[in-house]
N, C-alpha and C positions, 0 to 999 in steps of 0.2 A: 491238606497241605495235598495239592492237586497230583494226579500222578504223571508218569513222562509222556504217556500218548495223551493225553489233556493237553500237557504243557506244546506236545510237536502239534494239535492242532489248534491250538490257540495262535500261537505264530505263526500258521497257515494262513488263518481266517484274518488274522490282521493286515498283513497286508495280501487282499486278492487282487490278481493281473487281468487287469481290463482286458477282453478280448471281444471280436465281434464274433457274432455264432456265423456260422457258414451255412447260406440258405442251400436248399438243397436244389438238385436242377429239376427233380420228382414235382416242386412245388415253382419252380420259374415255369416247367412248360405246359403245366397243370396233367401231369399223368395222372389218370387213377386208375389204370391198370397194368400190371405190371409183362408184360407177354414174355416168355423163352425164347421168343422168336424173334423180337424188335431185338437185331442184333446191334444196330448202330447205338440205340440207348444203353446196353448191358456195357459196351464196349467203354462207355465212358464212366461205368464203375470200376474200372479195371485197368491196372496199372502197366508197363509195358512191356513188362513180362508177365504179364496174363496173370497177376495176383489181384484178388480181391481188394478193392480200397476201404477202411475201416471207415468206421460211424463218423468220427473225428471229424477225418481228412473229406470223405464224402460232402457232411453234414447231413447227412442225413436220422431221420426220427430210428428208436429203434425198430418199430414194426416195417416201416418204410427198407431199412438195413435187411430185416429178415426176408421179405417179397421179392428184394433186388440177390440177394445169395443166394436163396431157391432157387431161383428163377437162371443164374447162372451154372448155377450146377446141373440142371435140367438141359440147359441149353449146351454143353460141357459133355453130357452125353450121350443127345443129339449128335457128334459133332458138330453144333453150330461154333461153337467159340474153343480155343487153345486148352489145353489143361495147363498148360507153360510154353515161351517164346523165348529160342534164343537169341539174346543181343549179341552182336558180334562189340568188342571194345577193341578199342586203339590203344594199345601202349605206348606210354611216355616216357619218355626219360633211362635211368638208369633201374636195373634190376636190382630188387630187394635181397635174392639169395646172393650175391657175389657173382653173377656171369654161371654160374652151374645150371646147366638145363638136361642135370639128369645124364652125359656124359663122363667118359673118363677124360682130365685135362690130357689134349693133347702136348708133345714135345714141338714148341718150335724150332732147336736148333737142328734134331735129327731127320734126313729128308726121307719119304715116304715114299721105297722104291718101287714098288705095288702099282701107283697109282700113275705115278712116273713114264714106269712102261705101257702103261695099257692106253694112256694118252697119247704118247708119240705112237703106234700103232694106229691108232684111232685115226689117225689126223694125215698120216702115209699113206692108209687106206684111203682116205676120202679124195685126197690129191690125187691118186692115181688117179680115179675114176672119174672126179673133173676131167682130167686132160684126156679119157679118153671118151669121153663125152662130147669133149669140142673138136676133137681131131675125126668122130663118128660127123658130126656137122657139116666140116668143111671138105 
């Protein structure tokens, strides 16, 4: 009787997924030596957040991936490439936390007297200055 591991392996091998192996950029462009100063080439092996893409995504062989990773790490240390990039994301739709953003809930029924008096005095001051400036010009 076969063990559980062998059954799982046999089931997986019985129905292999057909996929096309991705060809590496290094092969298509016939790059012989990966230089850490070739920033344009190295950026093609990095994600938008400056992470090194894995072998499966990049299509590199094991040796190529090692050389690319070492070149990227060296270029980062020499400040030719960033360690990380900040990506601005736009929020769409509602919020997951129910609209709470860390502030206490505001009571909509009660007026805020401090803000109202401050706004009125600011408006009065600006109106007087505008009137004074217009009178001086005339």
